[in-house]
C-alpha positions as CSV (number, residue, x, y, z in Angstrom):
1,M,-326.0,-17.3,183.4
2,P,-323.4,-19.1,181.4
3,T,-324.7,-22.1,179.6
4,G,-323.4,-24.5,177.0
5,A,-326.0,-23.2,174.6
6,R,-324.8,-19.6,175.0
7,L,-321.2,-20.6,174.4
8,T,-322.2,-22.7,171.4
9,A,-324.2,-19.8,169.9
10,A,-321.4,-17.4,170.5
11,I,-318.7,-19.6,169.0
12,C,-320.9,-20.4,165.9
13,L,-321.9,-16.8,165.3
14,G,-318.3,-15.7,165.8
15,L,-317.2,-18.3,163.1
16,V,-319.9,-17.0,160.8
17,A,-318.6,-13.5,161.2
18,F,-315.0,-14.6,160.7
19,F,-315.7,-16.4,157.4
20,V,-318.1,-13.8,156.0
21,S,-315.6,-11.0,156.8
22,F,-313.2,-12.6,154.4
23,L,-315.9,-12.9,151.8
24,V,-316.7,-9.1,152.1
25,M,-313.1,-8.0,151.8
26,P,-312.8,-8.6,148.0
27,L,-316.0,-6.6,147.4
28,M,-314.7,-3.4,148.9
29,P,-312.8,-0.8,146.9
30,E,-309.2,-1.7,146.1
31,G,-306.7,-0.2,148.6
32,T,-309.2,-0.3,151.5
33,D,-307.3,-0.6,154.9
34,F,-309.3,-3.1,156.9
35,G,-307.4,-2.8,160.1
36,Y,-309.4,-4.5,162.8
37,F,-312.3,-5.3,160.5
38,V,-312.3,-9.0,161.1
39,H,-311.6,-8.7,164.9
40,V,-314.5,-6.3,165.4
41,N,-316.9,-8.5,163.4
42,V,-315.8,-11.6,165.3
43,A,-316.3,-9.8,168.6
44,L,-319.8,-8.7,167.4
45,G,-320.6,-12.3,166.4
46,L,-319.5,-13.6,169.8
47,L,-321.5,-10.9,171.7
48,C,-324.7,-11.4,169.5
49,G,-324.5,-15.1,169.9
50,W,-324.0,-15.0,173.7
51,I,-326.5,-12.2,174.5
52,F,-329.1,-12.4,171.8
53,M,-329.2,-16.0,170.6
54,G,-328.1,-17.7,173.8
55,K,-331.1,-16.7,175.9
56,R,-333.6,-17.8,173.2
57,V,-332.7,-21.5,172.9
58,G,-334.6,-24.5,174.0
59,R,-337.9,-23.8,172.2
60,G,-337.8,-26.3,169.4
61,L,-336.6,-26.7,165.8
62,V,-338.4,-23.9,163.9
63,P,-337.7,-21.3,166.7
64,A,-334.1,-22.4,166.6
65,I,-333.9,-21.7,162.8
66,N,-335.6,-18.3,163.4
67,N,-333.3,-17.6,166.3
68,G,-330.3,-18.3,164.1
69,I,-331.5,-16.1,161.3
70,T,-332.5,-13.3,163.7
71,G,-329.1,-13.5,165.5
72,M,-327.3,-13.3,162.2
73,A,-329.4,-10.3,161.2
74,V,-328.7,-8.5,164.5
75,M,-325.0,-9.2,164.1
76,V,-325.0,-7.7,160.5
77,L,-327.0,-4.6,161.6
78,W,-324.6,-3.9,164.5
79,A,-321.6,-4.6,162.2
80,L,-322.9,-2.2,159.6
81,F,-323.5,0.5,162.3
82,I,-320.1,0.1,163.9
83,Q,-318.2,0.0,160.6
84,G,-320.2,3.0,159.4
85,A,-319.4,4.9,162.6
86,W,-315.8,4.1,162.3
87,E,-315.7,5.3,158.7
88,M,-317.6,8.5,159.7
89,F,-315.1,9.1,162.5
90,R,-312.2,8.7,160.0
91,L,-313.8,11.2,157.6
92,A,-314.7,13.6,160.4
93,M,-311.0,13.7,161.5
94,R,-310.3,15.0,158.0
95,H,-312.9,17.7,158.4
96,R,-315.3,16.3,155.8
97,Y,-318.5,17.3,157.6
98,D,-319.8,20.8,158.3
99,G,-321.4,19.9,161.6
100,P,-322.1,17.2,164.1
101,F,-325.6,16.4,162.8
102,E,-324.2,15.9,159.3
103,A,-321.6,13.6,160.7
104,L,-324.1,11.6,162.7
105,S,-326.4,11.2,159.7
106,A,-323.4,10.1,157.6
107,I,-323.2,7.0,159.8
108,F,-326.4,5.7,158.4
109,V,-325.6,6.7,154.8
110,I,-322.2,4.9,155.0
111,A,-323.8,1.9,156.6
112,L,-326.4,1.7,153.9
113,D,-323.6,2.0,151.3
114,Y,-321.9,-0.9,153.0
115,F,-325.1,-2.9,152.9
116,F,-325.4,-2.5,149.2
117,V,-321.8,-3.7,148.8
118,I,-322.5,-6.9,150.8
119,A,-326.0,-7.5,149.4
120,V,-324.8,-10.1,146.9
121,P,-325.6,-13.8,146.9
122,S,-321.9,-14.7,147.6
123,V,-322.3,-13.0,151.0
124,L,-326.0,-13.4,151.8
125,V,-326.2,-17.1,151.3
126,P,-323.3,-18.0,153.6
127,L,-324.8,-15.5,156.2
128,A,-328.2,-17.2,156.0
129,V,-326.8,-20.8,156.1
130,G,-324.4,-19.9,158.9
131,G,-327.2,-18.3,160.9
132,I,-329.4,-21.3,160.5
133,L,-326.6,-23.7,161.4
134,A,-325.7,-21.5,164.4
135,G,-329.3,-21.6,165.6
136,L,-329.5,-25.4,165.2
137,A,-326.2,-25.9,167.0
138,A,-327.3,-23.8,169.9
139,E,-330.5,-25.7,170.1
140,N,-328.7,-29.0,170.0
141,A,-326.3,-27.8,172.8
142,S,-329.3,-26.7,174.8
143,R,-330.8,-30.2,174.6
144,R,-327.5,-31.9,175.4
145,W,-326.3,-29.8,178.3
146,R,-329.3,-29.0,180.5
């Protein structure tokens, strides 16, 4: 059911994904082709805000903060998985893997490598603050538009 709180959560988490994507780009190796990196992350932010955060609003201030942090964490996990899968697919097309199970396990290795790249305060602090603000904004929208 579309609500103002779901829309607010989706837009806020999409904005967090947009800004953090540009913070991650300088941390990646030089010459990295980002392609649809920002677009995919924003779409994930919109989906996680709508689906995950939007249905958990209206429970109070502390649950709103928890909802924002959890929504942000889910968004980051999905982004790591999808970006890792895309990189695995790119490498698989160059015949870098001996079999399908090696390729599938490489998704998680690549995603973990990406996590260690973004696990710096210049990325984690905006993620946490953005997640908290998104949760509070969704809670505020839930109270305003019943």
